[in-house]
C-alpha positions in Angstrom: 4.7 25.2 -10.8 5.2 26.0 -7.2 4.9 24.8 -3.7 1.5 23.3 -2.8 0.9 22.2 0.7 -1.9 20.2 2.2 -3.0 18.9 5.6 -5.5 16.0 5.8 -7.2 13.7 8.2 -7.3 10.0 7.7 -9.9 7.8 9.4 -9.5 4.2 10.4 -10.8 3.0 7.0 -8.1 5.1 5.2 -10.5 7.8 4.0 -8.7 11.1 3.5 -10.2 14.6 4.0 -8.3 17.8 3.3 -8.5 20.3 6.2 -6.0 22.9 5.1 -4.2 24.0 1.9 -1.4 26.5 1.4 0.1 27.8 -1.8 3.8 28.9 -1.4 4.2 29.1 2.3 7.9 28.3 2.4 8.6 28.8 6.1 5.9 26.3 7.0 7.5 23.9 4.6 10.9 24.5 6.3 9.4 23.9 9.7 7.7 20.7 8.5 10.9 19.5 6.8 12.9 20.1 10.1 10.3 18.1 12.0 10.5 15.3 9.4 14.3 15.2 9.8 13.9 15.1 13.6 11.5 12.2 13.3 14.0 10.2 11.3 12.7 11.0 7.7 9.7 8.7 7.9 8.0 7.7 4.7 11.0 7.1 2.6 11.7 3.5 1.4 14.5 1.7 3.2 16.6 1.4 0.0 16.1 5.1 -0.9 19.2 6.8 -2.1 19.1 10.4 -1.0 19.9 13.0 -3.6 20.1 15.6 -0.8 17.7 17.8 -2.7 13.9 17.4 -2.7 13.8 14.5 -0.4 10.9 16.1 1.5 8.6 16.3 -1.5 5.5 14.2 -1.8 6.2 12.6 1.6 3.3 12.6 4.0 4.3 13.5 7.6 2.0 12.4 10.4 1.5 15.1 13.1 0.7 14.5 16.7 -0.4 16.8 19.5 3.1 17.6 20.6 4.0 18.6 17.0 0.9 20.8 16.9 1.9 22.5 20.1 5.3 23.3 18.8 3.9 24.6 15.5 1.4 26.8 17.3 4.2 28.3 19.3 6.4 28.9 16.3 3.6 30.5 14.4 2.4 32.6 17.3 5.9 33.8 18.0 6.9 34.4 14.4 9.6 31.7 14.7 9.0 29.7 11.5 12.5 29.2 9.9 13.4 31.3 6.9 13.2 28.8 4.0 13.8 29.3 0.3 13.6 27.2 -2.8 13.2 27.8 -6.5 9.5 27.0 -6.5 8.7 28.2 -2.9 7.9 31.9 -3.3 8.5 34.6 -0.7 7.9 34.7 3.0 4.2 34.5 3.6 4.0 34.0 7.3 1.9 37.1 8.0 -0.5 36.2 5.2 -1.0 32.7 6.5 -0.8 33.2 10.3 -4.5 33.0 11.0 -4.9 30.0 8.7 -2.0 28.3 10.4 -3.5 28.7 13.8 -6.9 27.6 12.5 -5.2 24.5 11.0 -3.7 23.7 14.5 -7.2 24.0 16.0 -8.8 21.7 13.4 -5.9 19.2 13.6 -6.2 18.9 17.4 -9.9 18.4 17.2 -9.4 15.7 14.6 -6.8 13.9 16.7 -9.1 14.1 19.7 -11.8 12.4 17.5 -9.5 9.5 16.7 -8.3 10.7 13.3 -4.7 10.8 12.0 -3.4 14.2 10.7 -0.8 14.4 8.0 1.0 17.2 6.2 2.1 16.7 2.6 3.6 18.9 -0.1 4.4 18.9 -3.8 6.7 21.2 -5.7 
C-alpha cells in the first residue's frame, strides 16, 4: 500500500489518458489537497459527512492554467508544503522535480488543445 498519484487528460467524449504518475510524492499530494480545499472541496457529494481524515482520497481535481502556474512556481522554488501520512513515504521533491515540471508542460499543452486535466490519488 502507499500513495499513488495520477494526472490525466479527458477529452470531450470522456476518454481519459494518463500523462503523469507519481509513487509516494507526499508534498505534491499536500499541495494538491491545499488547492482542493481552496476550490471548495469539489468532487464530494453534497450529503458527504466529513471524517476529517482521508477526504482527499480518490477525488479527481481539475486543474486550470492558473493552478499550473502556481504549481510550477512552487516546484521551481522548492515550496511544496511538507506533508506526511502513514502511506505517503518520505519527501521526494528532488527526485520528482523534473517530472513535476514536465507534467506542468504537458498539462498546459493539453489545456491549450481543449482537453481537461485532472489530478487524482489513491492511498
